[in-house]
Each structure stands twice: as C-alpha cells, then as structure tokens.
C-alpha positions in Angstrom: -66.7 -40.5 3.5 -62.9 -40.9 3.4 -61.0 -39.6 6.4 -58.5 -36.9 5.5 -54.9 -37.7 6.4 -53.3 -35.8 9.3 -49.8 -35.4 10.6 -48.6 -36.4 14.1 -50.0 -33.2 15.6 -53.4 -33.7 14.2 -53.0 -31.1 11.4 -54.4 -31.9 7.9 -52.0 -32.8 5.2 -52.3 -31.8 1.6 -52.6 -34.6 -0.9 -49.0 -33.8 -2.1 -47.6 -33.9 1.4 -49.4 -37.2 2.2 -48.1 -38.9 -1.0 -44.6 -37.6 -0.4 -44.6 -39.0 3.1 -46.2 -42.3 2.2 -44.0 -42.9 -0.7 -40.8 -42.3 1.2 -42.0 -44.2 4.3 -40.6 -43.1 7.7 -37.7 -41.2 6.1 -40.1 -39.2 4.0 -42.3 -38.4 7.1 -39.2 -37.3 9.0 -38.1 -35.0 6.1 -41.6 -33.5 6.0 -41.4 -32.8 9.7 -37.9 -31.4 9.6 -37.9 -28.9 6.8 -41.5 -27.7 6.2 -40.4 -24.1 5.6 -38.6 -25.1 2.4 -42.1 -25.0 0.8 -42.9 -21.7 2.6 -45.0 -23.5 5.2 -43.0 -22.6 8.4 -45.7 -20.5 10.1 -48.5 -23.0 9.5 -46.4 -26.0 10.6 -44.9 -24.6 13.7 -47.4 -22.0 14.9 -48.8 -22.8 18.4 -45.7 -25.0 19.3 -43.0 -24.4 21.9 -39.2 -24.4 21.5 -36.6 -24.8 24.3 -33.0 -23.7 23.9 -30.0 -24.5 26.2 -27.0 -22.2 26.1 -24.3 -21.0 28.3 -24.3 -17.8 30.4 -22.3 -15.6 28.0 -19.2 -13.9 29.3 -20.6 -10.7 27.8 -23.8 -10.6 29.8 -25.4 -8.1 27.5 -25.4 -10.8 24.8 -27.7 -13.1 26.8 -30.2 -10.2 27.1 -30.0 -9.6 23.4 -30.2 -13.2 22.4 -33.2 -13.8 24.7 -35.0 -10.9 23.0 -34.0 -12.2 19.6 -35.4 -15.6 20.4 -38.6 -14.2 21.8 -39.1 -11.9 18.9 -38.6 -14.8 16.5 -41.1 -16.8 18.4 -43.7 -14.1 18.4 -43.2 -13.7 14.6 -43.7 -17.4 14.0 -46.2 -18.2 16.7 -43.8 -20.2 18.7 -43.3 -20.0 22.5 -39.5 -19.9 23.0 -37.7 -20.5 26.3 -34.0 -20.0 26.6 -32.1 -21.5 29.6 -28.6 -20.2 30.4 -26.2 -22.2 32.6 -22.5 -21.8 33.4 -20.2 -23.0 30.7 -18.7 -25.7 32.9 -22.1 -27.3 33.4 -22.9 -27.7 29.7 -21.2 -31.1 29.1 -22.9 -32.8 32.0 -26.3 -31.3 31.2 -26.0 -32.4 27.6 -25.0 -36.0 28.7 -27.9 -36.1 31.1 -30.5 -35.0 28.5 -29.3 -37.7 26.1 -29.5 -40.3 28.8 -33.0 -39.2 29.6 -34.1 -38.8 26.0 -35.7 -35.5 27.0 -34.8 -31.9 27.6 -34.2 -29.0 25.2 -34.8 -29.0 21.5 -31.7 -27.0 20.6 -28.5 -27.3 22.7 -25.1 -25.6 22.6 -21.7 -27.0 22.9 -19.0 -24.5 23.9 -15.3 -25.3 24.0 -15.8 -29.0 24.6 -17.2 -30.0 21.3 -18.5 -33.6 21.1 -20.2 -33.7 17.8 -18.3 -36.9 16.8 -19.5 -38.5 20.0 -23.2 -37.5 19.9 -23.9 -37.1 16.1 -26.0 -40.3 15.9 -28.4 -38.6 18.3 -28.4 -35.2 16.5 -30.5 -34.1 13.6 -28.7 -33.7 10.3 -28.7 -30.0 9.5 -26.7 -30.2 6.2 -29.5 -28.5 4.3 -29.3 -25.4 6.6 -25.5 -25.3 6.6 -25.2 -25.7 2.8 -27.6 -22.8 2.3 -25.9 -20.6 4.8 -22.5 -21.5 3.4 -23.5 -20.4 -0.1 -25.0 -17.2 1.2 -22.0 -16.4 3.4 -19.1 -17.1 1.0 -18.3 -20.5 2.4 -17.2 -21.8 5.8 -13.7 -21.3 7.2 -12.1 -24.8 7.5 -12.5 -25.0 11.3 -16.3 -25.1 10.9 -16.2 -28.6 9.4 -13.8 -29.8 12.1 -16.4 -29.2 14.8 -19.7 -29.8 13.0 -19.3 -32.4 10.2 -19.1 -36.2 10.6 -19.0 -38.5 7.6 -19.7 -35.7 5.2 -22.9 -34.5 7.0 -23.4 -31.4 9.1 -24.8 -32.4 12.5 -24.5 -29.0 14.1 -24.7 -25.3 13.1 -21.3 -23.5 13.7 -22.5 -20.6 15.8 -19.3 -18.7 16.6 -15.8 -19.2 18.0 -14.0 -17.3 20.8 -10.5 -15.9 20.1 -8.0 -15.9 23.0 -5.6 -13.1 22.2 -2.8 -11.8 24.5 -4.2 -9.0 26.7 -1.2 -7.0 27.9 -0.5 -3.9 29.9 1.1 -1.3 27.7 1.8 1.0 30.7 3.7 -1.7 32.6 5.6 -2.8 29.6 6.7 0.8 29.1 7.5 1.3 32.8 9.7 -1.8 33.0 11.4 -1.1 29.7 10.0 -4.2 27.9 9.8 -4.5 24.2 6.5 -4.9 22.4 5.8 -8.6 22.6 5.7 -10.8 19.5 6.9 -14.2 20.7 6.2 -16.5 23.6 9.7 -15.8 24.8 8.9 -12.1 24.9 6.0 -12.8 27.1 8.0 -15.1 29.4 10.6 -12.3 29.8 7.8 -9.9 30.7 6.3 -12.2 33.3 9.7 -12.8 34.8 10.2 -9.0 35.3 6.6 -8.4 36.4 6.3 -11.2 39.1 8.7 -9.7 41.6 6.9 -6.4 41.3 3.5 -8.0 42.1 2.5 -8.0 38.4 2.7 -11.7 37.5 1.3 -13.1 34.3 -1.6 -15.5 34.4 -2.7 -18.7 32.6 -4.7 -21.3 34.4 -3.2 -24.8 34.9 -6.5 -26.3 36.1 -9.7 -27.9 35.1 -11.2 -25.1 33.0 -11.6 -24.3 29.3 -8.9 -21.6 29.6 -6.3 -24.1 30.6 -7.1 -26.3 27.7 -6.9 -23.7 24.9 -4.1 -21.6 26.4 -1.6 -24.4 26.8 -2.5 -25.9 23.5 -1.6 -22.6 21.9 1.8 -22.8 23.5 2.3 -26.5 22.7 1.3 -26.2 19.1 3.7 -23.2 18.8 6.4 -25.6 19.9 5.5 -28.1 17.2 3.4 -30.5 19.3 0.7 -32.4 17.4 -2.2 -34.1 19.1 -2.9 -36.7 16.4 -2.1 -37.7 12.8 -4.1 -35.8 10.1 -6.9 -38.4 10.2 -7.3 -37.9 13.9 -7.1 -41.6 14.6 -3.7 -42.0 16.1 -2.3 -39.9 19.0 0.9 -38.1 18.2 1.6 -36.2 21.5 4.7 -38.2 22.6 7.6 -36.3 20.9 10.7 -34.2 21.4 8.5 -31.2 20.8 6.3 -32.1 23.8 9.3 -32.3 26.1 10.5 -28.9 24.9 7.1 -27.4 25.4 6.8 -28.9 28.9 10.2 -27.5 30.0 9.4 -24.1 28.6 5.9 -24.0 30.2 7.3 -24.9 33.6 9.8 -22.1 33.3 7.1 -19.6 32.4 5.1 -20.7 35.5 8.0 -20.7 37.9 9.5 -17.4 36.7 6.4 -15.4 36.0 3.2 -16.9 37.6 2.0 -17.8 41.1 0.6 -21.1 42.4 -2.9 -19.6 42.3 -3.2 -20.7 38.7 -3.5 -24.3 39.8 -7.0 -23.5 41.1 -8.2 -20.9 38.7 -11.5 -21.1 36.9 -12.5 -19.5 33.6 -12.8 -16.0 35.0 -9.9 -15.9 37.4 -7.5 -14.5 34.8 -10.1 -11.8 34.0 -10.1 -10.9 37.7 -6.3 -10.8 37.7 -6.2 -8.4 34.8 -9.2 -6.3 35.9 -7.8 -5.9 39.4 -4.7 -4.3 37.9 -2.4 -7.2 39.0 -1.6 -9.1 35.8 1.0 -7.8 33.4 -0.6 -10.0 30.7 -3.1 -12.8 30.3 -4.1 -14.9 27.3 -7.9 -14.8 27.1 -11.1 -13.7 25.4 -11.9 -10.0 25.1 -14.6 -10.3 27.7 -11.9 -9.7 30.2 -11.4 -6.1 29.0 -15.0 -5.4 27.8 -16.1 -5.9 31.4 -14.0 -2.8 32.5 -14.6 -0.6 29.4 -17.0 1.6 31.3 -16.2 0.9 34.9 -12.4 1.4 34.7 -11.6 3.4 31.5 -8.0 4.1 32.6 -7.1 0.5 32.9 -9.1 -0.3 29.7 -7.0 2.2 27.8 -3.7 0.7 29.1 -4.5 -2.8 27.9 -3.6 -3.9 24.4 -5.6 -6.6 22.7 -3.4 -9.0 20.6 0.1 -8.4 19.3 1.9 -7.9 16.0 1.5 -11.2 14.2 -1.8 -11.8 16.1 -0.7 -14.7 18.2 2.7 -15.2 19.9 5.3 -17.0 17.8 7.0 -20.1 19.0 9.7 -22.4 17.4 7.0 -23.9 15.1 5.0 -20.8 14.4 1.8 -19.0 15.6 -1.2 -21.0 16.6 -4.3 -19.4 18.1 -6.4 -22.2 19.7 -9.9 -21.0 20.1 -13.1 -22.1 21.9 -15.6 -23.2 19.2 -19.3 -22.9 19.8 -22.0 -24.9 17.9 -25.7 -25.5 18.1 -27.3 -28.9 17.7 -30.9 -30.4 17.6 -31.7 -33.6 19.5 -33.4 -36.3 17.5 -35.7 -36.8 20.5 -36.9 -33.2 20.1 -40.6 -33.0 19.4 -40.3 -29.8 17.5 -37.5 -30.3 15.1 -39.3 -28.1 12.5 -39.2 -25.0 14.7 -35.7 -25.8 15.8 -34.4 -26.0 12.3 -36.3 -22.8 11.3 -34.8 -20.9 14.2 -31.3 -22.2 13.5 -31.4 -21.1 9.9 -32.6 -17.5 10.7 -30.2 -17.1 13.6 -27.3 -18.7 11.8 -27.6 -16.2 9.0 -27.8 -13.2 11.3 -24.1 -12.9 11.9 -24.2 -9.1 12.2 -26.5 -9.4 15.2 -24.1 -11.8 16.8 -21.0 -9.6 16.2 -22.6 -6.4 17.2 -24.5 -7.6 20.3 -21.4 -9.5 21.6 -19.2 -6.4 21.0 -17.0 -8.4 18.7 -16.6 -11.4 21.0 -18.6 -13.9 18.8 -16.4 -14.5 15.8 -18.0 -15.9 12.6 -17.3 -19.1 10.7 -18.7 -17.6 7.4 -16.0 -16.2 5.2 -17.8 -13.2 3.9 -17.9 -11.6 7.3 -14.2 -11.2 7.3 -14.5 -8.4 4.7 -13.1 -5.3 6.4 -14.3 -3.3 8.3 -16.1 -6.0 10.3 -19.0 -5.0 12.5 -17.9 -4.0 16.0 -14.3 -4.7 15.2 -13.2 -2.6 12.2 -14.1 0.8 13.7 -12.4 0.1 17.1 -8.6 0.3 17.1 -8.5 -1.7 20.3 -9.8 -4.8 18.7 -9.2 -4.4 15.0 -6.5 -7.1 14.9 -9.2 -9.7 15.5 -10.5 -9.1 12.0 -7.6 -11.5 10.9 -8.1 -14.1 13.5 -9.5 -16.6 11.0 -5.9 -16.9 9.6 -4.5 -18.3 12.8 -7.5 -20.1 14.4 -7.2 -23.7 15.3 -9.2 -26.1 17.4 -8.2 -29.0 19.7 -7.1 -32.2 17.9 -4.7 -30.5 15.6 -3.8 -31.4 12.9 -6.7 -33.8 12.8 -10.4 -33.0 13.3 -12.0 -32.6 16.6 -12.7 -36.4 17.1 -14.5 -38.0 20.0 -11.1 -39.2 21.3 -9.6 -35.7 21.1 -12.7 -34.3 22.7 -12.3 -36.7 25.7 -8.7 -35.8 26.1 -9.8 -32.2 26.2 -12.8 -32.7 28.5 -10.7 -34.8 31.0 -8.0 -32.0 31.2 -5.1 -34.3 30.5 -2.9 -31.5 29.2 -3.2 -29.2 32.2 -3.0 -32.1 34.6 0.2 -33.4 33.0 1.7 -29.9 33.1 0.6 -29.4 36.7 2.3 -32.6 37.8 5.5 -31.4 36.3 5.3 -27.9 37.7 4.6 -29.3 41.1 7.8 -31.3 41.2 7.1 -34.6 39.4 9.9 -35.8 37.1 9.4 -34.7 33.4 9.4 -38.2 32.0 7.1 -39.5 34.8 4.6 -36.7 34.1 4.6 -37.4 30.4 4.3 -41.1 30.9 1.2 -40.5 33.0 -0.2 -38.2 30.3 0.5 -40.5 27.5 -1.1 -43.4 29.4 -4.3 -41.4 29.7 -4.3 -40.3 26.1 -3.6 -43.8 24.7 -6.3 -45.3 26.8 -8.8 -42.8 25.6 -7.9 -43.3 21.9 -8.0 -47.1 22.3 -11.7 -46.9 23.5 -12.7 -45.4 20.2 -10.9 -48.0 18.0 -12.9 -50.9 19.4 
C-alpha cells in the first residue's frame, strides 16, 4: 500500500498540494508553507502551532494591552498559541541582531525608528503578496512605505505605522510672554530664547536616542540638507546648507535649551513638558496623551502642531517621522501563521488608530479620508490628519538604505552637533561627522 505524502509537520497533503510542491521543488514547498490561507486552508495548516512576536513597549501603554489581547484573540480564533514580548525601543536593534546571529528567536519582529530592511532583507520572508493585497484594499501605500519596506522591488516587511513628531507648545506661556503663534523654526527659536531665562526652556535631545535623530533631521532638512543623492548610494551631507543648519542649531541650543539635552533619552522631553517646564518640545503625542487625565489643565494649554503642520525653514517644511515595520524571519518555523497574522493585523488600521489614540499613523492612503478615527473628532490632534503630506524618513531624498540606517543607528548627526555645541570648531565637527558618514557608505559599496 502506497504511503500518503505528508508535510514537514506530519500532516497529510492532498494530491494537488503534493504535486504542486514536487513540481516546483524546494521553492514550491516553501510557497506551500508560506501562504496556505490563499486556498482557504489557514486554520487547518496552522492550528495547534505557536507564534512569537517581538515588539517595543509602546509609548501609549494602553496600546500594548490592546495589542496583546488582539493577538491572543486572533490566536484563539485560529488555534494558535500567541506570545507577545515587549522590550524598550532602544533594545530592539540589538535584540534583532542577536536573533539573526543565533538563527532563532521570534517569528515576527518589529523595527521601530531604526529601520534596517536593506541590511537584513536576505534573512526576511518576502511578504509582497500580503502587501499587494493590503495596498489594493487600502487605496495604495503612501510613498514612505516603500522606502522602509521594499528592496529590489519586493516587500520584505509590512509597514505597520509611523509616529509623527509635531511641535507641542504651551499656548498659555506663548500668550503670557507676548509671543506670536509659531509657524517657523525661527519663531520657535525666539520663543525658546524668551522662555529659558524664565525657567521655561525648550527641549530637543542632542544624544543617543531616536528623538535626537528625527528632531534634528527635521531641522536640517528644513535648511536644505540632503543625506544622499536620490539613489541613496552617495552621501550628500557636506554642503553650505549643513553649515547653516549647524550654526542655527547651536544658537537654538545656547539661547533656548539647557545642557541636560546632551544626556536625554526618548522620554526626557516628555517629562520636561509634563512637569510644566518646557515652553515647547518636538515629539510624539504620547507626551501629551500621558497627562490627558492626570493633568487636564496642562493638557488644555498644550497645542499639538502648528499652522503648516511642521515648522518652516529656508528650504521648506519637513516632518521626519519614526517608521515602524513588522518582518518575519526566514528561520521562523511557523511562517504560515506569521503571514496570516500580519495580513489580518495589517488590514485592521482602525484598531491601530483607535487603540493608540491616534498615535499610530497609517501607511495606507484610504485612511486619510477625513474624519480619521481618533483624530478627526478631536480638535487637539486634528492637524495630524494631514501628516502624510509632510512625512519623510531618514536617508532623504534617497531611500532608507543600509548605509543611511547605520548613520542613523550610530547617532552621527547628534554627535556631530554635540561636538559643535560643546565648543569644538564648526569645521572640525563637520570633518569628524563626514569622516564617519563616508566610512559607513564605503562599507556598502564593497
């Protein structure tokens, strides 16, 4: 009696499945394993398995609770045991690198802020089928999505959400000090200069944290600084615009900030605002959501964003955001469940928007139809509904390449600025920074 063919988990294959896998060889077998739900077989293929997800500890803690329940409910519905592990955002890059080195760990992993798709894509599952379907359902992807998830025309990650970093400014202090409503970086510099002597300094980290990376890129891009050519292959930092941005940024620090910013982490500016000290910060809305119930008076005195969305500089308005993506390791032993989860979760944008209180901004275009969930009915955050119009990621105007990602993850920009602010000569600080950047880009050309 002939033995019936079985898959790698001992389950019986239909004749059609067996012939498909055999005819296509290893590639066919992998395809059978990766996308079984396309034939409506997801429950049968993944039931009784387990799925591990690695993500950050969200800055809106209620979202972690909601996401954990979402994942558990999905698992119960599909017969999958789901475990979600949350770690601090600063630990994500090292954990991802260690899992790759070990060839073991989670099935799904998140990159947040420091996006390294172009570095790791050969070890990540191609999820183009999922992203193509979600894109069609969601009216297409905003351009930034491809910058962080596509390599060589293939999607190697699911664009999960991005984090806007608007100006959060004290309307009561601006009124008290006779300051005009801010629209430009110069307006904010003037406000910081007035506020600092009155113990209301502004705050933007010049340190090793994500905030320092995206905040100062927003300033530098507004002054016309470009990180690379449009292909992303050649660095383009060294310019007249870089020197203008460096001089202006040092003036902003010396006139309107304190030396504390050199040691700030990602929540230090939140604390500065929430304590009633900062006249303004440039950060995600978690800084104000955290005091919405505990300090309603301060909450009511903080405006989110400004006219024009992002401050204008000599070259325009540039909002540099923290992108977040989800990938699947090729070493995952449960790629089928991982892909099935990503497709359902990736299409549930309303859940993400509502449970994060408008913090998680979507990459899918149709969700920018007004009013957006959690944003359109709240005057405090309604300006964020247009954030897709000014949102950029690191590497501008090129894609988020491996080289640009390493420049970001090694904090070259905040270190270069810190050197200058602390007394190093401008040209010396720039020479150091350009040496670091050129050395990084050279590695990826060999």
